[in-house]
GUNUVEX-65387 format. One record per residue (C-alpha): residue number from 1; residue in three letters; x, y, z. Coordinates in steps of 0.5 Angstrom, whole numbers, plus 500, padded with zeros to 3 digits. Each point is the difference from the previous one (the first is absolute). Layout:
N
{NUM; 'ALA'; {X; Y; Z}}
...
***
This chain:
450
{1; 'MET'; {496; 472; 436}}
{2; 'HIS'; {509; 500; 501}}
{3; 'HIS'; {501; 505; 493}}
{4; 'PHE'; {500; 507; 499}}
{5; 'ASP'; {496; 500; 494}}
{6; 'ALA'; {494; 505; 497}}
{7; 'SER'; {495; 499; 505}}
{8; 'THR'; {505; 500; 506}}
{9; 'GLU'; {501; 507; 497}}
{10; 'HIS'; {493; 501; 500}}
{11; 'LEU'; {500; 497; 508}}
{12; 'ALA'; {506; 504; 502}}
{13; 'ASP'; {496; 506; 496}}
{14; 'ILE'; {493; 500; 504}}
{15; 'VAL'; {504; 498; 506}}
{16; 'LEU'; {504; 505; 502}}
{17; 'GLY'; {496; 505; 497}}
{18; 'TYR'; {495; 498; 506}}
{19; 'ALA'; {506; 500; 505}}
{20; 'LEU'; {502; 507; 498}}
{21; 'GLU'; {493; 503; 499}}
{22; 'ARG'; {499; 497; 508}}
{23; 'LEU'; {507; 504; 502}}
{24; 'ARG'; {497; 506; 497}}
{25; 'LEU'; {494; 500; 505}}
{26; 'ASP'; {501; 506; 504}}
{27; 'PRO'; {496; 499; 505}}
{28; 'VAL'; {500; 492; 500}}
{29; 'PRO'; {492; 498; 501}}
{30; 'LEU'; {499; 497; 507}}
{31; 'ASP'; {494; 495; 497}}
{32; 'HIS'; {497; 494; 503}}
{33; 'PRO'; {498; 493; 501}}
{34; 'VAL'; {494; 497; 496}}
{35; 'SER'; {496; 494; 501}}
{36; 'SER'; {503; 492; 497}}
{37; 'SER'; {494; 499; 496}}
{38; 'GLU'; {500; 508; 498}}
{39; 'LEU'; {507; 498; 498}}
{40; 'ALA'; {498; 493; 496}}
{41; 'ALA'; {494; 504; 496}}
{42; 'ARG'; {504; 506; 498}}
{43; 'ALA'; {508; 496; 499}}
{44; 'GLY'; {497; 493; 497}}
{45; 'GLN'; {504; 494; 499}}
{46; 'THR'; {508; 503; 499}}
{47; 'ILE'; {503; 493; 500}}
{48; 'THR'; {498; 496; 494}}
{49; 'PRO'; {503; 494; 495}}
{50; 'GLY'; {502; 505; 495}}
{51; 'GLY'; {501; 507; 503}}
{52; 'ILE'; {496; 506; 500}}
{53; 'GLY'; {505; 504; 497}}
{54; 'ALA'; {505; 506; 503}}
{55; 'ASP'; {495; 505; 498}}
{56; 'GLU'; {494; 496; 504}}
{57; 'ALA'; {504; 499; 506}}
{58; 'LEU'; {503; 507; 500}}
{59; 'ARG'; {492; 503; 500}}
{60; 'VAL'; {498; 495; 505}}
{61; 'PHE'; {506; 503; 505}}
{62; 'ALA'; {500; 506; 499}}
{63; 'GLU'; {492; 502; 500}}
{64; 'VAL'; {498; 494; 504}}
{65; 'LEU'; {505; 498; 505}}
{66; 'ALA'; {505; 505; 501}}
{67; 'PRO'; {494; 505; 503}}
{68; 'ALA'; {498; 494; 505}}
{69; 'CYS'; {506; 500; 503}}
{70; 'ILE'; {503; 506; 504}}
{71; 'SER'; {505; 504; 499}}
{72; 'THR'; {506; 501; 506}}
{73; 'ASP'; {503; 505; 497}}
{74; 'SER'; {494; 506; 500}}
{75; 'THR'; {501; 506; 504}}
{76; 'ARG'; {493; 497; 504}}
{77; 'PHE'; {502; 493; 501}}
{78; 'PHE'; {501; 500; 508}}
{79; 'SER'; {498; 493; 503}}
{80; 'PHE'; {505; 494; 501}}
{81; 'ILE'; {507; 503; 499}}
{82; 'PRO'; {500; 503; 493}}
{83; 'ALA'; {505; 501; 494}}
{84; 'ALA'; {502; 506; 496}}
{85; 'PRO'; {506; 497; 495}}
{86; 'THR'; {502; 504; 496}}
{87; 'LYS'; {501; 501; 493}}
{88; 'ALA'; {507; 498; 499}}
{89; 'SER'; {499; 494; 504}}
{90; 'LEU'; {493; 498; 496}}
{91; 'LEU'; {504; 501; 493}}
{92; 'PHE'; {506; 496; 503}}
{93; 'ASP'; {495; 494; 502}}
{94; 'THR'; {498; 499; 493}}
{95; 'VAL'; {508; 500; 498}}
{96; 'VAL'; {500; 495; 505}}
{97; 'GLY'; {495; 495; 498}}
{98; 'ALA'; {502; 501; 493}}
{99; 'SER'; {507; 498; 502}}
{100; 'SER'; {498; 493; 503}}
{101; 'PHE'; {506; 500; 504}}
{102; 'SER'; {500; 495; 506}}
{103; 'GLY'; {502; 504; 506}}
{104; 'THR'; {502; 494; 503}}
{105; 'SER'; {507; 499; 500}}
{106; 'TRP'; {507; 504; 499}}
{107; 'LEU'; {501; 496; 494}}
{108; 'GLU'; {493; 501; 496}}
{109; 'ALA'; {500; 507; 502}}
{110; 'ALA'; {506; 504; 503}}
{111; 'GLY'; {498; 507; 497}}
{112; 'ALA'; {493; 500; 502}}
{113; 'VAL'; {503; 498; 507}}
{114; 'PHE'; {506; 505; 501}}
{115; 'ALA'; {495; 505; 499}}
{116; 'GLU'; {495; 497; 505}}
{117; 'ASN'; {506; 500; 504}}
{118; 'GLN'; {501; 507; 500}}
{119; 'ALA'; {493; 502; 502}}
{120; 'LEU'; {500; 494; 506}}
{121; 'ARG'; {506; 504; 502}}
{122; 'PHE'; {496; 507; 499}}
{123; 'LEU'; {496; 497; 506}}
{124; 'ALA'; {505; 497; 503}}
{125; 'ASP'; {504; 506; 502}}
{126; 'LEU'; {493; 503; 501}}
{127; 'ALA'; {499; 496; 506}}
{128; 'GLY'; {507; 501; 502}}
{129; 'LEU'; {502; 492; 499}}
{130; 'PRO'; {507; 498; 499}}
{131; 'GLU'; {504; 500; 493}}
{132; 'SER'; {499; 492; 501}}
{133; 'ALA'; {492; 500; 499}}
{134; 'GLY'; {497; 497; 495}}
{135; 'GLY'; {494; 497; 498}}
{136; 'THR'; {495; 500; 493}}
{137; 'PHE'; {492; 502; 498}}
{138; 'VAL'; {495; 496; 502}}
{139; 'SER'; {493; 500; 498}}
{140; 'GLY'; {498; 503; 507}}
{141; 'GLY'; {500; 501; 507}}
{142; 'SER'; {496; 494; 502}}
{143; 'ALA'; {506; 496; 495}}
{144; 'GLY'; {506; 505; 503}}
{145; 'ASN'; {498; 498; 508}}
{146; 'LEU'; {498; 493; 499}}
{147; 'SER'; {508; 499; 496}}
{148; 'ALA'; {503; 505; 505}}
{149; 'LEU'; {497; 496; 506}}
{150; 'VAL'; {502; 493; 497}}
{151; 'ALA'; {507; 503; 500}}
{152; 'ALA'; {500; 502; 507}}
{153; 'ARG'; {498; 493; 502}}
{154; 'ASP'; {505; 496; 497}}
{155; 'ALA'; {505; 506; 502}}
{156; 'ALA'; {498; 498; 507}}
{157; 'HIS'; {499; 493; 499}}
{158; 'ALA'; {508; 500; 498}}
{159; 'ARG'; {502; 504; 505}}
{160; 'ARG'; {497; 497; 506}}
{161; 'GLY'; {501; 493; 498}}
{162; 'ALA'; {493; 497; 502}}
{163; 'ARG'; {492; 502; 498}}
{164; 'PRO'; {495; 500; 506}}
{165; 'ALA'; {493; 497; 499}}
{166; 'ARG'; {498; 506; 497}}
{167; 'TRP'; {503; 506; 498}}
{168; 'ARG'; {497; 507; 501}}
{169; 'VAL'; {501; 507; 498}}
{170; 'ALA'; {498; 507; 504}}
{171; 'VAL'; {495; 504; 497}}
{172; 'GLY'; {496; 506; 501}}
{173; 'GLU'; {493; 500; 501}}
{174; 'GLN'; {500; 505; 493}}
{175; 'ALA'; {504; 495; 496}}
{176; 'HIS'; {498; 499; 493}}
{177; 'SER'; {496; 495; 498}}
{178; 'SER'; {506; 496; 496}}
{179; 'ILE'; {504; 499; 506}}
{180; 'ALA'; {494; 496; 503}}
{181; 'SER'; {499; 496; 493}}
{182; 'THR'; {508; 499; 500}}
{183; 'LEU'; {500; 497; 507}}
{184; 'ARG'; {494; 496; 498}}
{185; 'ILE'; {504; 497; 494}}
{186; 'ILE'; {507; 499; 504}}
{187; 'ASP'; {496; 496; 505}}
{188; 'ALA'; {502; 505; 505}}
{189; 'ASP'; {496; 504; 506}}
{190; 'PRO'; {500; 508; 501}}
{191; 'LEU'; {502; 502; 507}}
{192; 'LEU'; {495; 507; 500}}
{193; 'VAL'; {503; 506; 504}}
{194; 'PRO'; {495; 505; 502}}
{195; 'SER'; {500; 507; 497}}
{196; 'ASP'; {501; 506; 505}}
{197; 'ASP'; {495; 506; 500}}
{198; 'ARG'; {502; 502; 493}}
{199; 'ASP'; {499; 493; 497}}
{200; 'ARG'; {508; 499; 498}}
{201; 'PHE'; {504; 494; 501}}
{202; 'MET'; {505; 501; 505}}
{203; 'GLY'; {506; 498; 503}}
{204; 'PRO'; {500; 501; 508}}
{205; 'ASN'; {492; 495; 499}}
{206; 'LEU'; {504; 495; 496}}
{207; 'ARG'; {506; 500; 506}}
{208; 'ARG'; {494; 499; 504}}
{209; 'VAL'; {497; 494; 497}}
{210; 'LEU'; {506; 496; 498}}
{211; 'GLY'; {501; 501; 507}}
{212; 'GLU'; {494; 497; 502}}
{213; 'ASP'; {500; 495; 495}}
{214; 'PRO'; {501; 492; 502}}
{215; 'ASP'; {504; 499; 493}}
{216; 'PRO'; {503; 505; 498}}
{217; 'THR'; {506; 497; 496}}
{218; 'SER'; {494; 498; 495}}
{219; 'VAL'; {499; 507; 498}}
{220; 'PHE'; {505; 501; 494}}
{221; 'ALA'; {498; 507; 497}}
{222; 'VAL'; {497; 506; 501}}
{223; 'ALA'; {496; 503; 494}}
{224; 'ALA'; {498; 508; 501}}
{225; 'THR'; {496; 504; 496}}
{226; 'ALA'; {502; 507; 497}}
{227; 'GLY'; {494; 502; 498}}
{228; 'THR'; {494; 496; 501}}
{229; 'THR'; {495; 499; 494}}
{230; 'ASN'; {494; 503; 504}}
{231; 'ALA'; {503; 505; 504}}
{232; 'GLY'; {507; 501; 498}}
{233; 'ILE'; {503; 499; 506}}
{234; 'ILE'; {507; 499; 501}}
{235; 'ASP'; {502; 495; 505}}
{236; 'ASP'; {505; 502; 506}}
{237; 'LEU'; {506; 498; 495}}
{238; 'PRO'; {507; 501; 505}}
{239; 'GLY'; {496; 498; 505}}
{240; 'LEU'; {498; 494; 496}}
{241; 'ALA'; {507; 499; 497}}
{242; 'ALA'; {504; 500; 507}}
{243; 'ALA'; {496; 494; 503}}
{244; 'ALA'; {500; 496; 494}}
{245; 'ARG'; {507; 501; 501}}
{246; 'GLU'; {501; 499; 508}}
{247; 'HIS'; {496; 493; 498}}
{248; 'ASP'; {503; 498; 495}}
{249; 'LEU'; {494; 501; 495}}
{250; 'TRP'; {499; 502; 492}}
{251; 'PHE'; {498; 506; 499}}
{252; 'HIS'; {495; 502; 494}}
{253; 'VAL'; {497; 506; 498}}
{254; 'ASP'; {493; 500; 496}}
{255; 'ALA'; {501; 506; 497}}
{256; 'ALA'; {496; 498; 494}}
{257; 'TYR'; {496; 507; 500}}
{258; 'GLY'; {504; 505; 504}}
{259; 'GLY'; {507; 498; 499}}
{260; 'ALA'; {499; 505; 493}}
{261; 'ALA'; {499; 505; 504}}
{262; 'MET'; {507; 500; 503}}
{263; 'CYS'; {502; 504; 494}}
{264; 'ALA'; {496; 506; 502}}
{265; 'PRO'; {505; 504; 506}}
{266; 'SER'; {493; 502; 503}}
{267; 'VAL'; {499; 493; 503}}
{268; 'ARG'; {507; 497; 499}}
{269; 'PRO'; {501; 500; 508}}
{270; 'ARG'; {494; 496; 501}}
{271; 'PHE'; {504; 494; 497}}
{272; 'ARG'; {506; 500; 505}}
{273; 'GLY'; {502; 493; 502}}
{274; 'ILE'; {498; 497; 492}}
{275; 'GLU'; {508; 500; 499}}
{276; 'GLU'; {500; 494; 506}}
{277; 'ALA'; {495; 496; 496}}
{278; 'ASP'; {503; 493; 498}}
{279; 'SER'; {494; 500; 493}}
{280; 'PHE'; {495; 505; 498}}
{281; 'VAL'; {495; 501; 495}}
{282; 'VAL'; {498; 505; 496}}
{283; 'ASP'; {495; 501; 494}}
{284; 'PRO'; {501; 504; 495}}
{285; 'HIS'; {494; 498; 497}}
{286; 'LYS'; {497; 505; 505}}
{287; 'TRP'; {503; 506; 502}}
{288; 'LEU'; {506; 500; 496}}
{289; 'PHE'; {496; 501; 493}}
{290; 'ALA'; {502; 494; 497}}
{291; 'PRO'; {494; 495; 496}}
{292; 'PHE'; {497; 494; 503}}
{293; 'ASP'; {504; 495; 502}}
{294; 'CYS'; {506; 502; 505}}
{295; 'CYS'; {503; 498; 506}}
{296; 'ALA'; {507; 503; 502}}
{297; 'LEU'; {503; 493; 505}}
{298; 'LEU'; {507; 503; 503}}
{299; 'TYR'; {503; 496; 506}}
{300; 'ARG'; {507; 503; 503}}
{301; 'GLU'; {503; 494; 499}}
{302; 'PRO'; {498; 496; 494}}
{303; 'ALA'; {504; 494; 501}}
{304; 'LEU'; {495; 497; 505}}
{305; 'ALA'; {495; 501; 496}}
{306; 'LYS'; {503; 496; 494}}
{307; 'ALA'; {501; 495; 505}}
{308; 'ALA'; {492; 500; 501}}
{309; 'HIS'; {498; 501; 493}}
{310; 'SER'; {506; 497; 495}}
{311; 'GLN'; {497; 494; 496}}
{312; 'LYS'; {504; 494; 498}}
{313; 'ALA'; {499; 497; 494}}
{314; 'SER'; {504; 497; 495}}
{315; 'TYR'; {497; 504; 494}}
{316; 'LEU'; {501; 506; 504}}
{317; 'ASP'; {508; 499; 502}}
{318; 'ALA'; {502; 504; 494}}
{319; 'ILE'; {497; 507; 503}}
{320; 'HIS'; {504; 498; 506}}
{321; 'GLU'; {506; 499; 497}}
{322; 'VAL'; {502; 508; 499}}
{323; 'ASP'; {501; 504; 506}}
{324; 'GLU'; {494; 504; 499}}
{325; 'TRP'; {493; 503; 503}}
{326; 'ASN'; {494; 495; 498}}
{327; 'PRO'; {493; 503; 502}}
{328; 'SER'; {498; 493; 501}}
{329; 'ASP'; {505; 499; 506}}
{330; 'TYR'; {496; 505; 505}}
{331; 'ALA'; {493; 499; 500}}
{332; 'TYR'; {496; 493; 499}}
{333; 'HIS'; {499; 502; 493}}
{334; 'LEU'; {505; 497; 494}}
{335; 'SER'; {496; 502; 493}}
{336; 'ARG'; {499; 508; 500}}
{337; 'ARG'; {499; 506; 497}}
{338; 'ALA'; {504; 505; 500}}
{339; 'ARG'; {495; 504; 504}}
{340; 'GLY'; {505; 505; 503}}
{341; 'LEU'; {502; 503; 493}}
{342; 'PRO'; {494; 505; 499}}
{343; 'PHE'; {501; 503; 506}}
{344; 'TRP'; {508; 500; 499}}
{345; 'PHE'; {498; 504; 494}}
{346; 'SER'; {496; 506; 502}}
{347; 'LEU'; {506; 501; 506}}
{348; 'ALA'; {504; 500; 494}}
{349; 'VAL'; {495; 505; 496}}
{350; 'HIS'; {499; 504; 506}}
{351; 'GLY'; {504; 501; 505}}
{352; 'THR'; {500; 498; 507}}
{353; 'ASP'; {498; 507; 502}}
{354; 'ALA'; {494; 500; 496}}
{355; 'TYR'; {498; 494; 504}}
{356; 'ARG'; {501; 505; 506}}
{357; 'ASP'; {496; 505; 498}}
{358; 'ALA'; {494; 495; 498}}
{359; 'ILE'; {500; 497; 507}}
{360; 'GLU'; {500; 506; 503}}
{361; 'GLN'; {495; 503; 496}}
{362; 'THR'; {495; 493; 502}}
{363; 'LEU'; {502; 502; 507}}
{364; 'ASP'; {498; 507; 499}}
{365; 'ILE'; {492; 497; 497}}
{366; 'ALA'; {500; 496; 506}}
{367; 'ARG'; {501; 505; 505}}
{368; 'VAL'; {495; 506; 497}}
{369; 'ALA'; {495; 494; 500}}
{370; 'ALA'; {501; 499; 507}}
{371; 'GLU'; {500; 508; 501}}
{372; 'HIS'; {493; 500; 496}}
{373; 'ILE'; {497; 495; 504}}
{374; 'GLY'; {502; 504; 506}}
{375; 'ALA'; {496; 506; 497}}
{376; 'GLU'; {493; 497; 499}}
{377; 'ALA'; {495; 497; 505}}
{378; 'HIS'; {497; 495; 496}}
{379; 'VAL'; {507; 496; 500}}
{380; 'GLU'; {506; 499; 505}}
{381; 'LEU'; {506; 497; 501}}
{382; 'VAL'; {501; 493; 503}}
{383; 'ARG'; {508; 500; 501}}
{384; 'GLU'; {505; 505; 497}}
{385; 'PRO'; {504; 498; 494}}
{386; 'ALA'; {506; 497; 500}}
{387; 'LEU'; {502; 500; 493}}
{388; 'SER'; {495; 500; 495}}
{389; 'ILE'; {493; 495; 502}}
{390; 'VAL'; {495; 505; 503}}
{391; 'LEU'; {495; 496; 505}}
{392; 'PHE'; {493; 505; 501}}
{393; 'ARG'; {493; 499; 502}}
{394; 'ARG'; {494; 502; 497}}
{395; 'VAL'; {496; 503; 507}}
{396; 'GLY'; {494; 497; 501}}
{397; 'TRP'; {501; 494; 495}}
{398; 'ASP'; {498; 493; 501}}
{399; 'GLU'; {504; 494; 496}}
{400; 'GLN'; {494; 499; 494}}
{401; 'ASP'; {501; 509; 499}}
{402; 'TYR'; {507; 499; 499}}
{403; 'LEU'; {499; 494; 495}}
{404; 'THR'; {495; 503; 497}}
{405; 'TRP'; {504; 506; 499}}
{406; 'SER'; {506; 497; 497}}
{407; 'ASN'; {496; 496; 495}}
{408; 'ARG'; {497; 507; 498}}
{409; 'VAL'; {507; 503; 499}}
{410; 'LEU'; {503; 495; 496}}
{411; 'LEU'; {494; 500; 495}}
{412; 'ASP'; {500; 507; 500}}
{413; 'HIS'; {507; 500; 499}}
{414; 'THR'; {502; 504; 505}}
{415; 'ALA'; {505; 496; 504}}
{416; 'PHE'; {501; 492; 501}}
{417; 'CYS'; {501; 501; 508}}
{418; 'LEU'; {497; 494; 504}}
{419; 'PRO'; {498; 501; 507}}
{420; 'THR'; {506; 496; 505}}
{421; 'ARG'; {499; 497; 508}}
{422; 'TRP'; {504; 504; 505}}
{423; 'LYS'; {499; 497; 507}}
{424; 'GLY'; {494; 497; 499}}
{425; 'GLU'; {497; 506; 496}}
{426; 'MET'; {498; 501; 493}}
{427; 'VAL'; {504; 506; 498}}
{428; 'ALA'; {502; 504; 493}}
{429; 'ARG'; {507; 499; 497}}
{430; 'ALA'; {504; 503; 495}}
{431; 'CYS'; {506; 498; 497}}
{432; 'PHE'; {504; 505; 497}}
{433; 'LEU'; {506; 498; 495}}
{434; 'HIS'; {499; 504; 493}}
{435; 'PRO'; {503; 506; 500}}
{436; 'ASN'; {494; 504; 495}}
{437; 'THR'; {495; 500; 505}}
{438; 'THR'; {497; 506; 502}}
{439; 'PRO'; {498; 504; 505}}
{440; 'GLU'; {494; 500; 497}}
{441; 'ILE'; {498; 492; 499}}
{442; 'VAL'; {502; 501; 507}}
{443; 'ASP'; {494; 505; 501}}
{444; 'GLU'; {495; 496; 495}}
{445; 'LEU'; {501; 493; 504}}
{446; 'LEU'; {499; 504; 507}}
{447; 'ASP'; {494; 504; 497}}
{448; 'SER'; {496; 493; 498}}
{449; 'MET'; {500; 498; 507}}
{450; 'ARG'; {496; 506; 502}}
***
């Protein structure tokens, strides 16, 4: 199994051939899930003592399994947060897999870490963080938020010299679910701050809640959002940063979805204040055209994260003997795929101007969608889009109407567009991240609701 012999040559030919076929698809098929019973009947038992062979395994995947997976890079994928990786990043992802790098330490993968750090520097510069900033790539925003808030908690303990009975983090009402999950994992509690009339987490509200709280010293961090997942809302970053400094709190910004828009001059001013962050996350696998899974986690003062996350063991001593950058020191992980390399390669190939233009193009599509919704009688905007997420309602529909419609348009390959809830009401939600989504596709989506 580990020698490159004639059977491996054949395996490489058919697997890489299929990969090229997939890369050539334009447009990418949307596809849809099927039942487990249907998959069992069509795929059969694939794990056997003697193996089913390369040709049959690939046939089952290509003909049965792959079409039962929705393509997140389809121009018609509007649910959750889509992905639209460049061909360069997808191709280089195969190189990363074939190279079998361990991205744990500089000792094991100096070249890979060097390249990843250049990509991280690009993101740090976008946010306006100092030259001393740094971090690592982790699997996703959930892992990034967890690692950042662990560093924040440990830094607060070291700075204050004592732990409260229960640590807390100040959060807004629209914070991502991973923040709540992080707090459960680290056994901390949320200090929930009410939103303003535009649904934003605001500095004045944070000051008021802290001023009225009986135990404000138990709060160690503020977790803001730059582009909420449900509606794309950007919190009051300058106000929250100022309030955090006044109260000696770590300022973390979850920009997993929205942070990519810092590339776009048309909306960059909305992110003012992120330069004050002690840590922030942004997911290249969302709006920076990288393949899954890839989240950039950055710290203003990486030494604080290293103090919290660096693992000590006799067999690890060798990786700490050289004063170089070890990605394992900056998140809860140890073993790590060099997942930032496809993003680095695509940036290197295309240049940052191409990223700017592609993100502006998706913002334009969201604006077009909002305009077309405004021009139709059967649909209406729920709120003006802040970034590339558009919330809208079909006039006269109830919840079952939305669910029936969503299932129908997926099965007929019009779109994958799940409804969401906004202030208790079920509405439609479309997230536009693919620069090749056209106004005509938007109109097809709206026409499907007639």
